[in-house]
N, C-alpha and C positions, 0 to 999 in steps of 0.2 A: 313915172309909169309910162308916160307917152313915149319917151325915148327907148324904154325897154321893149315896149310893144313894137315900135318901129324896127328895132334890132332883130327881134324874133321873126317878124314878118319878112324881113330882108333875108334872113337865113333860110327860111322855108322856100321862098320863091326863087332864090338864086342857086339852089342846089337841086340836082336832077332827081335824087333818090326819093324825096317826098312826093314829087309829082308822079313818078313811076308807081309808087305804092298806092297812091290815091286812085290812079287810073286802073291799076291792076285790081284794086278792091272793088271798084265799080263794075269792071268787066266780069270778075269772078262772081259777084253777087247776082248780076243779071243772068249770067250763063247758067249757074246752078239753079236759079229760080225757074228759068225756062225749061231746063231739063227735068226738074221735079214735076212741073205742071204737065209736061208732055207724056210722062209715064204714069200719071195718076190714074187709078182705076175707080176711085170713089171720090167724087167731088160734091155730091149733094149732101146737105145737112141731115137728110133722112137716114143716110147710112154712115153718119159720123164724119163726113167730109167738111173741110173748111177751105173754100177756094182762096180766100184772102191770105190766110196763114200759109197755105201751100205755095202761093205766088211769092211769098217772102222767105222761102226756105234758104235762099242764097245768103241771107244775112249771117247764117251760121258760119259760112266760109269767109265772107267779106270782113267780118270782125277781126280775123287773124291779120289781115293787111293793116287794119286800123291800129291794132295793138302793136305791131312791129313799128309802124310810123311813130306812135307815141313814145315807144322805148327809145328810138333813135334821136328824138328831139332833145333828150338830156343825156342818156347813156352814151350816145355817140360823141358828145363833147367830152365826157370823162375819158373815153378811149383815146381821143386825139390830144387831150390836154387843153382843148379850147375852153373848157369850163373855167379855167383860171382867168382867162381874158374876159369872159362873160361876167364873172363875179367882180373883177377889177373895175369894169365899166359900170356895173350896177352893184354897189356894195351891199345894198339891202337885199338880202337873199330871198326873202319872202316876195319881194317885188319881182325878182327874176323868175321865180316859180309861177307866180300869178300871171306874168306876161306870157310865159310858155303855155300855161293852161288856157288863157283867153285865145291866143293865136291858134292853138291846136283845136280848140272848140269851134272856131270859125271855119277852118278849112275842112274839118271832119263833118261838120253839119252840112256844109255845101256839098261835099262829095256824097255824104249819106243820103241827102235829098235826091240827088241824081240817081243813085243806086236803087233806092227804094221805089221811086216813081218808075224807073226803068223796069224793075222787076214786076211791078203791078201792071204796067202796060204790056209786058210780055205775057203775063198771066191772062190778061183779058183777051189777047189774041188766041190763046189756047183753050182757056176755060171760061165758063159763064160766070166770071167773077164780078162782084159788085163794083161800082165806082169807088175810087179811093176817098171820096168826100161824102159817102153815104154812111151815116151812123157809126156802127162799130168799126167799119172799114177805115174811117177817118182816124179813129183812135189807134188802130193797128198801124196806120201809116205814120202818124206823128210819133207814136211810141217807138217804132222801129228806128226812126231817125234819132230820137233822144237816146235810145239804147246804144247805138253806135258811138254817140258822143260820150256817153258814160264809160264805155269800154276804153275809149281813148284816154280819158282822165284816170281810169284805173291803171292803165299801162304806164302813164306818166308818173303816177305816184309810186308804183312798184319800182320803176327804173330809177327814181330819185333815191329810193331806199337802198337798192342793190348796186347801182352805179356801174354795172357791167352789162353790155348789150346781150351777149349770149345767155347769161344767167337770167336776166330780166325777161327776155323773150320766152325762155323755157318756163319761167315761173308764171307769167301772165297767161300763156296758153294752157298750162297745167291747171291753173285756177279756173279757167273758162270751161275746159273740156272734161276735167276729171270728175266733177260732180255728176254729170249725166251718165258717164260710163259706169261709175260706182252704183248709181241708181238702177242701172240695167242688170248688173251682176249680183246685186244683193237681193235675196229672196224675201226678206221681211217687208211687207207692204208699208208698215209704219216708218221704217228706216228709209224706204224709197221716197215717201212723201216728204220726210224731213230733209233729205238731200235735195229734192226738187225745189223745196222752199228756200233752202239756204244758199244754193249755188248762184253765182251772179248771172250765168247764162240761162240755166233752166228756169230761174225765177223771172229774170228780166224779159225773156222771150214770151212769157205768158201774155204780154201786152198785145201780141199779134193775134190772139184767139178772138174769133167773132162768133163762134157757136160753141155750145156745150160748156158755158162758163161755170156752171154749177159743179162740173166734174173736174175742174182744174185744181191742182194741189194748192194754188195760191191765186188770188185775184190779179187781174191785169195790171192795175196801177200799183197795187201793193207789191207785186213782183218787181216792177220797175224801181220802186223805192228801195228794195233790197239791193239791186245793182247800184243804185245811187249811194247807198250806205257803204258798200265795198269801195267805191271810188272815193268817197269822202274820207274814209278811214285811211286809205292808201296815201291820199294827198296830204292829210294832216300829219301822218307819221313821216312821210317824205319831207315835208316842210320843216318839221321839227328837227330831223336829222341833218338836213341841209344847213340849218341855222347853227347847230352846235358842232358839226364836224369840220375838219379841215378839208379843203378842196383836193 
């Protein structure tokens, strides 16, 4: 496992694409969060506003960069044929996938922390937002970082299943953004709540809410658990297929 982790860390830090995606994700997250905060017309809880959640709006965009990075971690190797060398060096395929997941978790958690704290700092300059260590705001802060990490693991699992970069990126982005879109176009309120509870993005981002919790379709931590379930299912299926299929 140690040699597999070293190999995966070497791959990520010596190739420029992962760094560009991480920096792009941080910049996009902070920029969109600042833009959303600057155009907000209702920031007080008395009118339904949630300054903390508004300051974290950029996570909706930043997750796309994280998902693309996660896909490239393994699907990129299938595209170049490098996966054969990787599996030759580490014949135990579950160890290979675990090493990729651990390495990806580390870099995304670090970048996600910078992105989330940067977004909250930008929000505090624009809005009267609470400190990120105050009660529900702390849960929103930690939960947003965990959410980005889970999206990375979801992308890794789907890419392991599909083994093609373009198909994997399209699938993971579709899984993320399709549920909220369908919830907006479907007129049935019960169907809307079901989609909001089932989608990995709509459910997981409930962890950012600090006001009006009783009106949420799903609780903050329960919603994040839904996202974790999606990631676990994708990784389990991907690990199983990696074990039984030829490279």
